[in-house]
MOPAC internal coordinates of N, CA, C and O (Angstrom, degrees):
PM7 1SCF
backbone

  N    0.0000 0     0.00 0     0.00 0    0    0    0
  C    1.4717 1     0.00 0     0.00 0    1    0    0
  C    1.5171 1   109.47 1     0.00 0    2    1    0
  O    1.2310 1   120.54 1   -32.97 1    3    2    1
  N    1.2873 1   116.58 1   147.03 1    3    2    1
  C    1.4500 1   123.20 1  -179.58 1    5    3    2
  C    1.5344 1   109.49 1   -77.68 1    6    5    3
  O    1.2310 1   121.35 1   -33.35 1    7    6    5
  N    1.3370 1   115.02 1   146.65 1    7    6    5
  C    1.4676 1   119.13 1   175.66 1    9    7    6
  C    1.5337 1   110.05 1   -58.64 1   10    9    7
  O    1.2310 1   120.39 1   -30.03 1   11   10    9
  N    1.3265 1   116.85 1   149.97 1   11   10    9
  C    1.4509 1   121.72 1  -178.49 1   13   11   10
  C    1.5161 1   113.19 1   -58.96 1   14   13   11
  O    1.2310 1   120.52 1   142.64 1   15   14   13
  N    1.3305 1   116.60 1   -37.36 1   15   14   13
  C    1.4656 1   119.05 1  -178.65 1   17   15   14
  C    1.5220 1   112.35 1   -70.73 1   18   17   15
  O    1.2310 1   120.01 1   164.41 1   19   18   17
  N    1.3433 1   117.58 1   -15.59 1   19   18   17
  C    1.4565 1   120.67 1  -179.94 1   21   19   18
  C    1.5178 1   113.37 1   -94.68 1   22   21   19
  O    1.2310 1   119.94 1   173.37 1   23   22   21
  N    1.3410 1   117.73 1    -6.63 1   23   22   21
  C    1.4665 1   120.38 1  -175.94 1   25   23   22
  C    1.5143 1   112.38 1   -76.21 1   26   25   23
  O    1.2310 1   119.79 1   151.52 1   27   26   25
  N    1.3098 1   118.01 1   -28.48 1   27   26   25
  C    1.4682 1   118.97 1   178.62 1   29   27   26
  C    1.5052 1   110.15 1   -77.01 1   30   29   27
  O    1.2310 1   120.44 1   -12.99 1   31   30   29
  N    1.3290 1   116.77 1   167.01 1   31   30   29
  C    1.4752 1   120.33 1  -179.21 1   33   31   30
  C    1.5237 1   111.36 1   -97.75 1   34   33   31
  O    1.2310 1   120.66 1  -155.77 1   35   34   33
  N    1.3453 1   116.34 1    24.23 1   35   34   33
  C    1.4599 1   120.31 1   175.78 1   37   35   34
  C    1.5345 1   109.37 1   -61.32 1   38   37   35
  O    1.2310 1   120.85 1   136.03 1   39   38   37
  N    1.3110 1   115.97 1   -43.97 1   39   38   37
  C    1.4625 1   121.20 1   176.41 1   41   39   38
  C    1.5142 1   108.40 1   -98.21 1   42   41   39
  O    1.2310 1   120.04 1   -41.65 1   43   42   41
  N    1.3266 1   117.53 1   138.35 1   43   42   41
  C    1.4530 1   119.94 1   178.48 1   45   43   42
  C    1.5227 1   110.10 1   -80.52 1   46   45   43
  O    1.2310 1   120.56 1   -25.71 1   47   46   45
  N    1.2968 1   116.54 1   154.29 1   47   46   45
  C    1.4676 1   122.97 1  -177.28 1   49   47   46
  C    1.5157 1   109.76 1  -102.38 1   50   49   47
  O    1.2310 1   120.97 1   -57.76 1   51   50   49
  N    1.3268 1   115.75 1   122.24 1   51   50   49
  C    1.4657 1   121.44 1  -177.75 1   53   51   50
  C    1.5134 1   107.02 1  -118.17 1   54   53   51
  O    1.2310 1   120.79 1   -56.97 1   55   54   53
  N    1.3343 1   116.09 1   123.03 1   55   54   53
  C    1.4637 1   121.50 1   178.32 1   57   55   54
  C    1.5187 1   108.28 1   -83.75 1   58   57   55
  O    1.2310 1   121.27 1   -57.62 1   59   58   57
  N    1.3446 1   115.17 1   122.38 1   59   58   57
  C    1.4655 1   121.48 1  -176.29 1   61   59   58
  C    1.5111 1   109.03 1  -122.56 1   62   61   59
  O    1.2310 1   120.47 1   -46.79 1   63   62   61
  N    1.3072 1   116.71 1   133.21 1   63   62   61
  C    1.4662 1   120.68 1   175.48 1   65   63   62
  C    1.5241 1   108.96 1   -89.80 1   66   65   63
  O    1.2310 1   120.78 1   -53.76 1   67   66   65
  N    1.3089 1   116.11 1   126.24 1   67   66   65
  C    1.4602 1   121.58 1  -178.81 1   69   67   66
  C    1.5354 1   109.50 1   -86.45 1   70   69   67
  O    1.2310 1   120.06 1   -15.16 1   71   70   69
  N    1.3213 1   117.48 1   164.84 1   71   70   69
  C    1.4634 1   119.29 1   178.41 1   73   71   70
  C    1.5132 1   114.11 1   -60.03 1   74   73   71
  O    1.2310 1   119.42 1   155.74 1   75   74   73
  N    1.3290 1   118.71 1   -24.26 1   75   74   73
  C    1.4630 1   121.16 1   178.90 1   77   75   74
  C    1.4957 1   113.05 1   -79.20 1   78   77   75
  O    1.2310 1   119.76 1   175.87 1   79   78   77
  N    1.3370 1   118.07 1    -4.13 1   79   78   77
  C    1.4599 1   121.20 1   178.11 1   81   79   78
  C    1.5062 1   114.18 1    98.79 1   82   81   79
  O    1.2310 1   119.59 1   173.17 1   83   82   81
  N    1.3310 1   118.39 1    -6.83 1   83   82   81
  C    1.4720 1   120.93 1  -179.93 1   85   83   82
  C    1.5328 1   109.01 1   -81.55 1   86   85   83
  O    1.2310 1   121.60 1   -25.14 1   87   86   85
  N    1.3070 1   114.54 1   154.86 1   87   86   85
  C    1.4659 1   120.90 1   173.40 1   89   87   86
  C    1.5044 1   107.89 1  -107.10 1   90   89   87
  O    1.2310 1   120.24 1   -57.23 1   91   90   89
  N    1.3352 1   117.14 1   122.77 1   91   90   89
  C    1.4605 1   121.45 1  -179.63 1   93   91   90
  C    1.5251 1   108.68 1  -122.34 1   94   93   91
  O    1.2310 1   120.84 1   -16.14 1   95   94   93
  N    1.3284 1   115.99 1   163.86 1   95   94   93
  C    1.4596 1   121.29 1   179.91 1   97   95   94
  C    1.4995 1   108.99 1  -102.44 1   98   97   95
  O    1.2310 1   120.17 1   -56.12 1   99   98   97
  N    1.3507 1   117.29 1   123.88 1   99   98   97
  C    1.4523 1   122.54 1   170.21 1  101   99   98
  C    1.4999 1   107.87 1  -103.43 1  102  101   99
  O    1.2310 1   120.53 1   -36.99 1  103  102  101
  N    1.3391 1   116.59 1   143.01 1  103  102  101
  C    1.4362 1   122.83 1  -178.66 1  105  103  102
  C    1.5304 1   107.82 1  -105.01 1  106  105  103
  O    1.2310 1   120.56 1   -61.46 1  107  106  105
  N    1.3253 1   116.54 1   118.54 1  107  106  105
  C    1.4667 1   121.27 1  -177.79 1  109  107  106
  C    1.5332 1   109.46 1  -123.84 1  110  109  107
  O    1.2310 1   121.38 1   -23.34 1  111  110  109
  N    1.3365 1   114.96 1   156.66 1  111  110  109
  C    1.4741 1   119.15 1   178.45 1  113  111  110
  C    1.4924 1   110.70 1   -69.25 1  114  113  111
  O    1.2310 1   120.86 1   -36.19 1  115  114  113
  N    1.3154 1   115.96 1   143.81 1  115  114  113
  C    1.4670 1   120.17 1   177.40 1  117  115  114
  C    1.5143 1   110.95 1   -74.06 1  118  117  115
  O    1.2310 1   120.34 1   -33.69 1  119  118  117
  N    1.3063 1   116.96 1   146.31 1  119  118  117
  C    1.4552 1   121.00 1   177.34 1  121  119  118
  C    1.5386 1   108.55 1   -79.14 1  122  121  119
  O    1.2310 1   120.16 1   -40.95 1  123  122  121
  N    1.3342 1   117.30 1   139.05 1  123  122  121
  C    1.4579 1   118.21 1   178.84 1  125  123  122
  C    1.5281 1   111.63 1   -72.48 1  126  125  123
  O    1.2310 1   121.28 1   -20.88 1  127  126  125
  N    1.3255 1   115.16 1   159.12 1  127  126  125
  C    1.4874 1   119.31 1   178.89 1  129  127  126
  C    1.5210 1   110.07 1   -75.33 1  130  129  127
  O    1.2310 1   121.00 1   -19.05 1  131  130  129
  N    1.2968 1   115.69 1   160.95 1  131  130  129
  C    1.4655 1   120.97 1   179.78 1  133  131  130
  C    1.5294 1   109.06 1   -67.07 1  134  133  131
  O    1.2310 1   120.29 1   -32.61 1  135  134  133
  N    1.3641 1   117.06 1   147.39 1  135  134  133
  C    1.4659 1   119.16 1   177.52 1  137  135  134
  C    1.5267 1   110.66 1   -69.16 1  138  137  135
  O    1.2310 1   121.07 1   -34.86 1  139  138  137
  N    1.3629 1   115.56 1   145.14 1  139  138  137
  C    1.4544 1   121.34 1  -177.27 1  141  139  138
  C    1.5229 1   110.09 1  -119.48 1  142  141  139
  O    1.2310 1   121.20 1   -25.48 1  143  142  141
  N    1.3346 1   115.31 1   154.52 1  143  142  141
  C    1.4625 1   121.71 1   175.56 1  145  143  142
  C    1.5193 1   109.18 1   -65.65 1  146  145  143
  O    1.2310 1   120.08 1   -44.98 1  147  146  145
  N    1.3289 1   117.45 1   135.02 1  147  146  145
  C    1.4556 1   120.67 1  -176.97 1  149  147  146
  C    1.5296 1   111.76 1   -75.13 1  150  149  147
  O    1.2310 1   120.27 1   165.34 1  151  150  149
  N    1.3326 1   117.08 1   -14.66 1  151  150  149
  C    1.4648 1   120.32 1  -177.36 1  153  151  150
  C    1.5365 1   110.81 1   -95.11 1  154  153  151
  O    1.2310 1   120.67 1   122.91 1  155  154  153
  N    1.3373 1   116.32 1   -57.09 1  155  154  153
  C    1.4626 1   119.29 1  -175.16 1  157  155  154
  C    1.5175 1   114.29 1  -104.41 1  158  157  155
  O    1.2310 1   119.52 1   163.24 1  159  158  157
  N    1.3285 1   118.53 1   -16.76 1  159  158  157
  C    1.4660 1   121.42 1   176.04 1  161  159  158
  C    1.4910 1   116.17 1    88.92 1  162  161  159
  O    1.2310 1   119.09 1  -174.25 1  163  162  161
  N    1.3417 1   119.33 1     5.75 1  163  162  161
  C    1.4698 1   120.31 1   178.26 1  165  163  162
  C    1.5239 1   109.25 1   -74.68 1  166  165  163
  O    1.2310 1   121.00 1   -19.70 1  167  166  165
  N    1.3234 1   115.69 1   160.30 1  167  166  165
  C    1.4616 1   121.60 1   179.91 1  169  167  166
  C    1.5247 1   108.31 1   -70.85 1  170  169  167
  O    1.2310 1   120.38 1   -46.38 1  171  170  169
  N    1.3373 1   116.87 1   133.62 1  171  170  169
  C    1.4480 1   121.62 1  -179.54 1  173  171  170
  C    1.5279 1   110.79 1   -82.58 1  174  173  171
  O    1.2310 1   120.94 1   -49.67 1  175  174  173
  N    1.3317 1   115.81 1   130.33 1  175  174  173
  C    1.4557 1   120.55 1   176.02 1  177  175  174
  C    1.5249 1   108.54 1   -88.16 1  178  177  175
  O    1.2310 1   120.81 1   -33.01 1  179  178  177
  N    1.3215 1   116.06 1   146.99 1  179  178  177
  C    1.4630 1   119.34 1   178.67 1  181  179  178
  C    1.5131 1   113.20 1    90.02 1  182  181  179
  O    1.2310 1   119.25 1   174.48 1  183  182  181
  N    1.3317 1   119.04 1    -5.52 1  183  182  181
  C    1.4713 1   121.92 1   176.68 1  185  183  182
  C    1.5214 1   106.56 1  -113.05 1  186  185  183
  O    1.2310 1   120.25 1   -47.75 1  187  186  185
  N    1.3157 1   117.13 1   132.25 1  187  186  185
  C    1.4415 1   121.47 1  -176.37 1  189  187  186
  C    1.5237 1   111.89 1   -85.91 1  190  189  187
  O    1.2310 1   120.44 1   -29.74 1  191  190  189
  N    1.3077 1   116.76 1   150.26 1  191  190  189
  C    1.4648 1   122.97 1   176.35 1  193  191  190
  C    1.5094 1   107.37 1  -102.64 1  194  193  191
  O    1.2310 1   120.40 1  -101.56 1  195  194  193
  N    1.3341 1   116.84 1    78.44 1  195  194  193
  C    1.4741 1   119.81 1   178.44 1  197  195  194
  C    1.5196 1   108.61 1  -130.94 1  198  197  195
  O    1.2310 1   120.97 1   -10.65 1  199  198  197
  N    1.3175 1   115.75 1   169.35 1  199  198  197
  C    1.4603 1   121.55 1  -178.20 1  201  199  198
  C    1.5069 1   110.94 1   -67.40 1  202  201  199
  O    1.2310 1   120.43 1   -26.75 1  203  202  201
  N    1.3304 1   116.79 1   153.25 1  203  202  201
  C    1.4511 1   122.01 1  -177.03 1  205  203  202
  C    1.5127 1   111.77 1   -63.35 1  206  205  203
  O    1.2310 1   119.40 1   150.77 1  207  206  205
  N    1.3286 1   118.75 1   -29.23 1  207  206  205
  C    1.4616 1   120.06 1  -179.85 1  209  207  206
  C    1.5373 1   109.85 1   -69.93 1  210  209  207
  O    1.2310 1   119.91 1   151.05 1  211  210  209
  N    1.3251 1   117.77 1   -28.95 1  211  210  209
  C    1.4697 1   119.94 1   175.99 1  213  211  210
  C    1.5263 1   111.08 1   -79.22 1  214  213  211
  O    1.2310 1   120.05 1   150.81 1  215  214  213
  N    1.3342 1   117.50 1   -29.19 1  215  214  213
  C    1.4589 1   120.39 1   177.72 1  217  215  214
  C    1.5223 1   111.07 1   -66.13 1  218  217  215
  O    1.2310 1   119.69 1   149.61 1  219  218  217
  N    1.3189 1   118.19 1   -30.39 1  219  218  217
  C    1.4576 1   121.22 1  -177.88 1  221  219  218
  C    1.5198 1   111.59 1   -61.46 1  222  221  219
  O    1.2310 1   119.75 1   146.15 1  223  222  221
  N    1.3215 1   118.09 1   -33.85 1  223  222  221
  C    1.4585 1   120.08 1  -175.66 1  225  223  222
  C    1.5424 1   112.44 1   -91.14 1  226  225  223
  O    1.2310 1   120.66 1   176.27 1  227  226  225
  N    1.3383 1   116.35 1    -3.73 1  227  226  225
  C    1.4818 1   120.07 1   179.69 1  229  227  226
  C    1.5199 1   110.60 1   -87.73 1  230  229  227
  O    1.2310 1   119.87 1   -32.63 1  231  230  229
  N    1.3470 1   117.86 1   147.37 1  231  230  229
  C    1.4444 1   119.21 1   174.24 1  233  231  230
  C    1.5388 1   111.21 1   -68.19 1  234  233  231
  O    1.2310 1   121.12 1   -22.92 1  235  234  233
  N    1.3192 1   115.46 1   157.08 1  235  234  233
  C    1.4586 1   121.46 1  -174.14 1  237  235  234
  C    1.5361 1   111.28 1   -59.76 1  238  237  235
  O    1.2310 1   119.77 1   143.29 1  239  238  237
  N    1.3132 1   118.04 1   -36.71 1  239  238  237
  C    1.4727 1   120.71 1  -176.05 1  241  239  238
  C    1.5037 1   112.43 1   -70.10 1  242  241  239
  O    1.2310 1   118.75 1   161.63 1  243  242  241
  N    1.3432 1   119.98 1   -18.37 1  243  242  241
  C    1.4428 1   121.84 1   177.53 1  245  243  242
  C    1.5238 1   111.77 1   -91.42 1  246  245  243
  O    1.2310 1   119.89 1   167.74 1  247  246  245
  N    1.3206 1   117.82 1   -12.26 1  247  246  245
  C    1.4498 1   120.52 1  -178.08 1  249  247  246
  C    1.5238 1   112.63 1   -79.40 1  250  249  247
  O    1.2310 1   119.87 1   147.84 1  251  250  249
  N    1.3254 1   117.85 1   -32.16 1  251  250  249
  C    1.4508 1   121.30 1  -178.77 1  253  251  250
  C    1.5414 1   108.03 1  -162.15 1  254  253  251
  O    1.2310 1   119.76 1   -17.55 1  255  254  253
  N    1.3263 1   118.06 1   162.45 1  255  254  253
  C    1.4663 1   120.76 1  -176.98 1  257  255  254
  C    1.5394 1   112.64 1   -66.68 1  258  257  255
  O    1.2310 1   120.96 1   -29.71 1  259  258  257
  N    1.3075 1   115.77 1   150.29 1  259  258  257
  C    1.4725 1   121.95 1   179.87 1  261  259  258
  C    1.5157 1   109.60 1   -91.02 1  262  261  259
  O    1.2310 1   120.79 1  -103.71 1  263  262  261
  N    1.3247 1   116.10 1    76.29 1  263  262  261
  C    1.4537 1   121.85 1   175.86 1  265  263  262
  C    1.5050 1   108.39 1  -154.36 1  266  265  263
  O    1.2310 1   118.99 1   -12.58 1  267  266  265
  N    1.3408 1   119.53 1   167.42 1  267  266  265
  C    1.4548 1   120.26 1   177.67 1  269  267  266
  C    1.5332 1   110.14 1   -58.15 1  270  269  267
  O    1.2310 1   120.39 1   -42.31 1  271  270  269
  N    1.3086 1   116.87 1   137.69 1  271  270  269
  C    1.4673 1   124.27 1  -178.00 1  273  271  270
  C    1.5287 1   112.29 1    60.27 1  274  273  271
  O    1.2310 1   119.88 1  -154.22 1  275  274  273
  N    1.3256 1   117.83 1    25.78 1  275  274  273
  C    1.4566 1   121.11 1   179.33 1  277  275  274
  C    1.5064 1   111.35 1   -66.02 1  278  277  275
  O    1.2310 1   120.10 1   -51.16 1  279  278  277
  N    1.3133 1   117.42 1   128.84 1  279  278  277
  C    1.4551 1   122.60 1  -178.70 1  281  279  278
  C    1.5137 1   112.56 1    85.54 1  282  281  279
  O    1.2310 1   119.72 1   179.09 1  283  282  281
  N    1.3409 1   118.14 1    -0.91 1  283  282  281
  C    1.4682 1   121.44 1   179.24 1  285  283  282
  C    1.5238 1   110.08 1  -118.00 1  286  285  283
  O    1.2310 1   120.39 1   130.10 1  287  286  285
  N    1.3475 1   116.87 1   -49.90 1  287  286  285
  C    1.4539 1   121.45 1  -179.45 1  289  287  286
  C    1.5334 1   109.70 1  -115.39 1  290  289  287
  O    1.2310 1   121.15 1   -29.00 1  291  290  289
  N    1.3378 1   115.41 1   151.00 1  291  290  289
  C    1.4779 1   118.75 1   173.76 1  293  291  290
  C    1.5246 1   108.25 1   -73.63 1  294  293  291
  O    1.2310 1   119.69 1    -9.15 1  295  294  293
  N    1.3096 1   118.19 1   170.85 1  295  294  293
  C    1.4514 1   120.87 1  -173.97 1  297  295  294
  C    1.5339 1   111.81 1   -65.63 1  298  297  295
  O    1.2310 1   119.71 1   144.09 1  299  298  297
  N    1.3237 1   118.15 1   -35.91 1  299  298  297
  C    1.4723 1   121.19 1   179.83 1  301  299  298
  C    1.5227 1   110.60 1   -67.11 1  302  301  299
  O    1.2310 1   120.15 1   134.02 1  303  302  301
  N    1.3261 1   117.31 1   -45.98 1  303  302  301
  C    1.4630 1   120.83 1   179.38 1  305  303  302
  C    1.5174 1   111.30 1   -67.59 1  306  305  303
  O    1.2310 1   120.40 1   145.13 1  307  306  305
  N    1.3365 1   116.84 1   -34.87 1  307  306  305
  C    1.4650 1   120.69 1   178.04 1  309  307  306
  C    1.5315 1   110.10 1   -64.28 1  310  309  307
  O    1.2310 1   119.45 1   136.74 1  311  310  309
  N    1.3321 1   118.66 1   -43.26 1  311  310  309
  C    1.4388 1   122.22 1   177.75 1  313  311  310
  C    1.5293 1   110.33 1   -62.21 1  314  313  311
  O    1.2310 1   120.39 1   134.83 1  315  314  313
  N    1.3199 1   116.86 1   -45.17 1  315  314  313
  C    1.4648 1   121.29 1   179.90 1  317  315  314
  C    1.5199 1   110.77 1   -60.51 1  318  317  315
  O    1.2310 1   120.14 1   137.14 1  319  318  317
  N    1.3354 1   117.33 1   -42.86 1  319  318  317
  C    1.4644 1   121.78 1  -179.04 1  321  319  318
  C    1.5188 1   111.58 1   -64.54 1  322  321  319
  O    1.2310 1   120.33 1   136.90 1  323  322  321
  N    1.3389 1   116.97 1   -43.10 1  323  322  321
  C    1.4586 1   120.92 1  -179.40 1  325  323  322
  C    1.5217 1   110.60 1   -65.28 1  326  325  323
  O    1.2310 1   119.62 1   140.53 1  327  326  325
  N    1.3594 1   118.34 1   -39.47 1  327  326  325
  C    1.4400 1   122.37 1   177.17 1  329  327  326
  C    1.5151 1   111.22 1   -63.43 1  330  329  327
  O    1.2310 1   120.73 1   135.88 1  331  330  329
  N    1.3400 1   116.21 1   -44.12 1  331  330  329
  C    1.4834 1   120.16 1   177.90 1  333  331  330
  C    1.5233 1   112.09 1   -60.97 1  334  333  331
  O    1.2310 1   120.29 1   139.15 1  335  334  333
  N    1.3227 1   117.04 1   -40.85 1  335  334  333
  C    1.4747 1   121.16 1   178.69 1  337  335  334
  C    1.5150 1   110.69 1   -65.30 1  338  337  335
  O    1.2310 1   120.00 1   139.94 1  339  338  337
  N    1.3237 1   117.60 1   -40.06 1  339  338  337
  C    1.4569 1   120.94 1  -179.80 1  341  339  338
  C    1.5214 1   112.33 1   -67.90 1  342  341  339
  O    1.2310 1   120.30 1   149.58 1  343  342  341
  N    1.2946 1   117.03 1   -30.42 1  343  342  341
  C    1.4866 1   121.23 1  -179.94 1  345  343  342
  C    1.5209 1   112.12 1   -76.45 1  346  345  343
  O    1.2310 1   119.49 1   157.86 1  347  346  345
  N    1.3310 1   118.58 1   -22.14 1  347  346  345
  C    1.4728 1   121.06 1   178.96 1  349  347  346
  C    1.4972 1   113.18 1   -75.23 1  350  349  347
  O    1.2310 1   120.10 1   180.00 1  351  350  349

């Protein structure tokens, strides 16, 4: 029987062939989904889809774009928001 902590689908199941010819299951962490724009929902470019433990060791400029609302809004929504603020 599988260990209790392995029964949930928190970890993904990867079938690996060993040198002896057997196929075994390795349990690996799931990759996170790509970041999305909070306004329109499109995938954000310039932001990486990696685990938070890997983000800790990355410099700030590689985590998200260096512009207003970088990593939150896409470039089109960011432009629209800045224009709306300037008109107020």
